[in-house]
N, C-alpha and C positions, 0 to 999 in steps of 0.2 A: 506457370503453375505456382501456387502458394507453397513455399517450403514447409515441410513438416518438422517436428522436433528432432527427428533423427538425421535429418540431411546436414551436410558439413556447412560450416559457416564461411563466409567470405573473408572474415577478419577475426581478430582476437575478440574475447569477451572479458570485460573488466568486472571483477568482483571486489568490491570494497571491503578491506578488513585489516585490522591490526589490533593487537592486545589493548592499544590505547582506547579503543572503542568501548571497552568494558567499564570505563569511567562513568558512562552515563547510567547512573544507578541510584535511585532515590532512598536506598537504604533497606535494612532488615524489615521484612514484613510487607514492603510496598510491592504491588503487582508488577511494576516495571523494573523487574530485577535483570541485571545484565547476565544472570545465568541463562536466560533465553538465548542470548547471542552466543555465548560460549558453547553451549550444548549444539546449537545449530551448525556452527562452523566445524566443531569436532566431528559431528555426524557427516557433514559434507566431505570433510578430509578422509574420513575412515571409508566412506563410499567411493573414494577416488575421483570425486568431481572436481577438485581444485587441482588436480595433477594432469588433467586432460590437455590434449594439444590445443594451443591458442588461448588457455585460460590464464588471465593475468591477474594476480592479487595486487591490489593498489592500496597504499596507505593514504591517510589524508591529514593534512595540517589543520590548523585552527583558522577558521574563517575570520577575516577582518571585520572591524565594525563597519566599514564602508560597504562590505558585501552584505552583512546582515541588514543594513539600513535600505537595501533594495526593497524589503518587505516588512521592516519593523521600524518603529518610531525610535529616534535617538534616545528619548528620555527612558524608554523601556529597556534598551540595551544597556544604558548606564545603571539602571536598576538591577539588572542581571549581574553586572560586574560587582556591584556593591554586596549582593547577596552571596556571590561566589567568594569573594576575597574577604569580606568583613562580617559576613553572617547576618546582613541587614534584612529583616523581614519587610516586605512591601506588599500588602494585601491589595492596594489600588492596582498593582500590576500582577496580581495573581501568584505572587512568590511568597511562600510560607504557609500554603494551604494544605489540607490533607492530601489532595491530589498531587500538588506540586511543592513538596517540602523542599526547602533549600539545603544545599549540601556543598562543602568545599570543592572548588573547581568546577561548579555547575556551568559557568559560562564556557570554559574551555572544552568540557565534555560535549556539550550540545552544539557548540560552534564547529567542532571537529566533525560531527555527523552532517552539518550543513555543507562543509567543504567537500566531503565525500561525494555528496549527491551533486553538487554543483560541478566539480571536476569531472564527474562521470557523464553529466548532461553535456558538457562541452566535448568531452571525448566522442560521444555518440554523434553530436552535431557536426564535428569536424571530420568524421569518418575514421578516427583513430581506434575505435572499437565498434564492433557490429552491434552488440547489446551491452548494457551495464546492469548490475545488481548491487544495491546496497540494502541489506537486510536490516541495518542499523538505523535506516532512515524511515520515511513515512510518518513524521511527527505532525500530523495533519490538523490538530486542534489549536496549535499556537496562533494567537491572534496578533495583529500588528503591534498592540500595546499591552499584551498580557499573556502569560502563561496559562494553559488550559488543558485539562484532561491528560496529564502526564507529558505534556509537550511544552518545551521552553521556546525553542526557535523552530520556525517551520521551514525545514529543509527542501520540501517538495515545491513550496511556492518560490523559494529562492533559486532553485534549479529552473523552474519554469520562467521566472523573470530574466534570468541569465540567458536562456535560450532566445527569448524575444530580443534581448539587447544584442545578442550575437547574429541576429539576421533571420531567425525563424519566423515565417509569416504567421503560422498558427500552431498552437500546442494543445493537444487533448490530454486531460488528466481523467483517469478512470480509477475509481476507489471502490473496493470490494471489502473493506473493513466492515465489521458489524456496526460500528458508530459512523454517524454522518461526518463526512470531511468537511467540516464547517469552516475551518480556518482558511483552507485553500479557496473555498467558495467565496468567502467574504473578501479576501484579498483581491480576487479577480471578478467581483460581481459586476463591475462596470467595464470590463475589458473584453471587447468582441473578439480579440484574437486567442482567447483561451477558453476551451470548453471544459467545464468541471462536471463530472458525471459520477454520482455516488449511489451505490447500491447498499443498502443498510437496514437494520432493524427499525422499525417505526419509532419516531421521536416521541410518541405517545408512551412508550414503555422504556426508553433507553436514552441516556446521556448522548449528545447534548440537547435533545428536545426539539431539534430542527430537522431540516432536510425533507420537508413535505413536498408534494408534488407540485403544488402551486409556486414554489420558489423556482423561478425560470430565468433570473438574470436581471440586471439594472437597466436603466435607460440607455438605449443604443446598444445593448448586449442581450436583448431578448432572445431567449432559447439557447443561451450558452451555458446556463446552469441546469442541469438535469438530475432529478432526484427520484429514486425508486425505494420508497420506504415499505418494507415488507413486514408482514405480521409475524409476531413472536411465535416460535415454533416452526418456522419454514425450514424444510430440510433440502436435501440435494436436488430433488426433482423440481421443486418450485423455485429454488434459488437459481439454479442454472437456466431454467425456463425464462426467468425475469432478465438475466443477463443477456441471453440470446435474443429475446424479444425487443430489446432496446439498444444495447450498447453497439453491436455492428452497424445498425442502420444509422444511428446518430454519428458515430465516428466517421463512417464512410461519407455522410453528407457534409460533415465539417471539413473533411479533407485536410487533416493536420499534417505538418512536416515531421513532427516527433510525437511519439506516444509515451506518456508517463503513467505508471500504473502503481497503485498502493495495494499491498497484499496482506493486510491485517488478517490474521487467521483466528481471530476471536469469533468468528462465525461458527466455530466447531461446537458440536453438542456438549463437549466436556469443558468448555470455557466457563470459569467461575463468575464471570461479570456479564454475560449476555444470555440471550434466550433463543438464538437460532439453533438449528440442529443439522448443520452441514457437517460432512465427514472430510477426512483427509483426501479421499478419493474425489469428492466434489471440489475441493480446493485445488487439486492437481488438474482437474479438468478445466477449471476456470483459467488457471495459468497457461494452459495450453491454448485455450481459445484467444486470450489476449496476446499471446506470442504470434499465433497465425494472423491475427488482425494486424499486428505491427508490420509483419512481412507484406500483407496485402495492401495496406494503406499508406505506410510511412517508409517504405523501402528498407524495412527492418530496424529503423531508428527507434530503439526502445530502451527506456529506463524504468527498471522495476525496483520498487521499494519495499521495505518491511512495513511495520506499523503495529497494531495492537496484537494481542494473543498472550493469554495468561495461564494456559495449561502448559506450564514450563517444561515438563518432561515428555508428556504423552502427545502433545500436538505440535507445539512451535518447531522443534528441531525437524521433525519429519516434513511438515508442510513447506518450510522454507528451504530444505534440502531438495525437495521436488522442484521448487521454483528455480533454484540454482541449476538443477539438472536440465529443466526445460530451456532456460536461457542459454546454457551452454551446449545445447543440442546433444546432451547425454541424458535423456530422460531415464529416470529410475523405474524399473519395473515394480508395480505395486506389490508384487509378491516376493520382492527381494527381502531377504533375512536382514534384520538390522545387525550390523557388525558387532561381534562379541566384545571388541575393544571398547566400543561405545557404551554397551550395557554394562560393562564393568565399572566405568566411570560413574554412571548413574547409581549403580549399587553402592559404591564407595561413599557417594555424596548423599544419597537419599535413602539408602537402606532397602531398596527394592530394585527390580531388574529393569522396569520400563517395558515399552512395547517391543515385541519380537519380530514384527514385519513392517514394511513401509506402507501398509494399507490398513483400512479399517474393515476391510471385507464388504464394502458397500458398492452397489451398482449405481454408477454416476450418470446413467442415461437419463434423458428427460424428454417430454414431448414438446416439440418446437411450437412456437406461437401460431405458426400457419396451420396447426392441426385444428384450431378452432377456439374460440372464447367460451369459457364456462362462467356465466354470471353468478353462479352459487359457490364459486371458488374464491377465497379471500385473496390468494396470490394473483389470480386473473383479474380481480377487480383493482388491485394495486397496480398492475402492469397497465391496465387500460387507463387508469387515472393519469399516469405519467405520460402515457402516449398522447391522450387527449389534451393534456396541458402543454406539451412541448412540440409535438410533431407539426401542427399548423404553423408555429413560429418559424420553423426551419424549412418549410415547403415540403413536408412529408405528409402522407395520408395516414391518420391514426389507425384506420381500419384495414389497411393493406400495406404489405411490405413491397 
């Protein structure tokens, strides 16, 4: 039987956190504010999620240059060091742009995120933790030689590479951020042992402009890059239908040893940078789906990361608190009242109360793909395009499950 979110864990769950993680902050007015993280962990604490039996809070050191070099060019790492300690702008390496402005301590801040994800990946692989969560991670746009899209070092890619080096035969990476997980895809484009699967808003409407269904992997790794570009305006029913129509079948077929997931919550209808219309309830449902898939396919070896999400008060803390609840097998009832202690902090900082419940009051049910294909529906056409592009490459029938 596949474990549910409510069943007890066989071991502890690792949650990466320390106040040092708040140093990853591009400054006043930038969407990637560390307030997102602070409010998330405060809410998780106030809900009692970090005090549960078997929940282990884990600090992280600063990743070494050798560790970073598993996925980044040495010249780029040196450029980040110069930007961090000397304030040297290097546009050739994406450092000092509007998206990625430099700040003192940039190297240490983002290298700490990497170490947190790598340590967690190893803890999962070695059986020292049942699941692991690093909401500070999921920096999926960072390229081998450049910062991109608010991301300096790619913690997800470093964690995956470390898993391979530690003996994992295959690793599946599933990314449900509104933006295409382009950095992780590029780093593993020619690596047949890594599946990169991204569900995102179409690149025709949103940064980084990639992630089309025809992007299916490099030579010798055909079918290991899977992209589901969804039309702008897609809501819960379509988003969850797309995930259900492709993710389980592809991950099961790939048969990974470990599942790494990225849970950027900028898919939400209130997010200021994107155009999808997913609710907190839909995001919670997706986390539950991926959790159950980890128990089914990888014997529970699951590393869950954060990512994007720029509705700082109304969305990010609730979405990622739900993720922590799912991962620790303490799922938060959507009707739960947001603790008054947390709302008081919001009132003090922002002059308003913030959301009062852990739900948007949405129905996160969806019609499964097996119910039939509607050629007049934009989401169904996107699903079909991805299935047609990828399924034959991995021995699956695009027309049947």
